[in-house]
C-alpha positions as CSV (number, residue, x, y, z in Angstrom):
1,M,4.1,-13.7,5.4
2,L,2.0,-10.0,4.6
3,A,-1.7,-10.1,5.0
4,T,-2.9,-10.1,0.9
5,V,-5.1,-6.8,0.1
6,T,-9.1,-7.2,-0.9
7,L,-11.4,-5.2,-1.5
8,V,-15.2,-5.7,-0.7
9,S,-17.6,-5.5,-2.9
10,Y,-21.1,-4.5,-1.0
11,D,-24.6,-5.0,-1.4
12,P,-25.8,-0.8,-1.5
13,A,-30.2,-2.6,0.1
14,T,-28.1,-4.7,2.4
15,G,-25.0,-3.3,3.4
16,E,-23.7,-7.0,2.8
17,P,-20.5,-8.5,1.3
18,V,-21.0,-9.9,-1.5
19,G,-17.8,-10.9,-2.4
20,E,-14.1,-9.8,-2.5
21,V,-11.4,-9.6,-4.3
22,D,-6.9,-9.6,-3.8
23,I,-6.0,-6.0,-4.5
24,T,-2.3,-6.4,-6.7
25,E,0.4,-5.5,-5.2
26,L,2.2,-2.4,-7.1
27,D,5.5,-5.0,-6.4
28,D,3.5,-7.8,-9.2
29,I,2.8,-5.6,-11.8
30,A,6.5,-5.8,-13.5
31,A,5.8,-9.9,-13.0
32,I,2.3,-9.5,-14.6
33,V,3.7,-7.1,-17.9
34,A,6.5,-9.7,-18.0
35,R,4.7,-13.2,-18.4
36,A,1.2,-11.1,-20.9
37,R,4.5,-10.0,-23.0
38,A,5.8,-13.6,-23.0
39,A,2.1,-15.0,-23.9
40,Q,1.8,-12.3,-26.7
41,P,3.5,-14.0,-29.5
42,A,1.7,-17.4,-29.1
43,W,-1.2,-15.3,-28.7
44,A,-0.2,-13.3,-32.4
45,A,0.3,-16.8,-33.9
46,L,-3.1,-17.9,-33.2
47,G,-4.3,-15.4,-36.6
48,H,-7.4,-14.0,-36.1
49,D,-9.5,-17.4,-37.1
50,G,-7.8,-18.9,-33.9
51,R,-8.2,-15.8,-32.1
52,A,-11.8,-15.6,-32.9
53,E,-12.7,-18.9,-32.3
54,L,-11.3,-18.6,-28.6
55,L,-13.4,-15.1,-27.9
56,M,-16.4,-16.9,-29.5
57,K,-16.0,-20.0,-26.7
58,S,-15.7,-17.2,-24.0
59,V,-19.0,-15.8,-25.1
60,A,-20.9,-18.4,-25.5
61,L,-20.0,-19.8,-21.5
62,F,-20.7,-16.2,-20.9
63,D,-23.8,-16.9,-22.2
64,E,-24.9,-19.9,-20.0
65,R,-24.3,-18.1,-16.9
66,V,-26.4,-14.3,-17.7
67,E,-28.6,-15.1,-14.9
68,E,-25.9,-15.6,-12.8
69,H,-24.1,-12.2,-13.6
70,A,-27.5,-10.3,-13.5
71,R,-28.2,-11.5,-10.4
72,L,-24.6,-10.4,-9.1
73,M,-25.0,-7.4,-11.1
74,T,-28.5,-6.5,-8.8
75,R,-26.2,-7.1,-5.5
76,E,-23.2,-5.0,-6.3
77,Q,-24.9,-2.1,-8.2
78,G,-29.0,-2.1,-7.3
79,K,-30.0,-3.0,-10.7
80,P,-33.1,-4.2,-11.7
81,L,-32.5,-7.7,-12.6
82,K,-34.3,-7.2,-15.4
83,E,-32.0,-4.4,-16.5
84,A,-28.9,-6.4,-14.8
85,I,-30.2,-9.5,-17.9
86,A,-31.0,-7.0,-20.7
87,E,-27.3,-5.4,-19.5
88,A,-25.8,-8.9,-19.2
89,R,-26.7,-10.5,-22.6
90,S,-25.7,-7.6,-24.0
91,L,-22.2,-8.2,-23.1
92,G,-22.0,-11.6,-24.3
93,Y,-22.6,-10.0,-27.8
94,G,-20.3,-7.4,-27.9
95,I,-17.0,-8.8,-28.9
């Protein structure tokens, strides 16, 4: 079994790891694209209003976690928390 390759994010202030994500293997991309293409007709069938409704639900979920996202941005980028909160708030309404 091959080890999963990950990308580690570090806090620029402390050098400590903040978190990590798996890196998609090149051989997996074709299957991922095929699944996206297979899902697209169902997404299109929702119509504009159906897609908008789902996206607005995601905005609400994001907005519930503004401070969590802002703290993560601060840890990953060294951005002041006040700026990160403003940015996180603006992201929820960027749709």
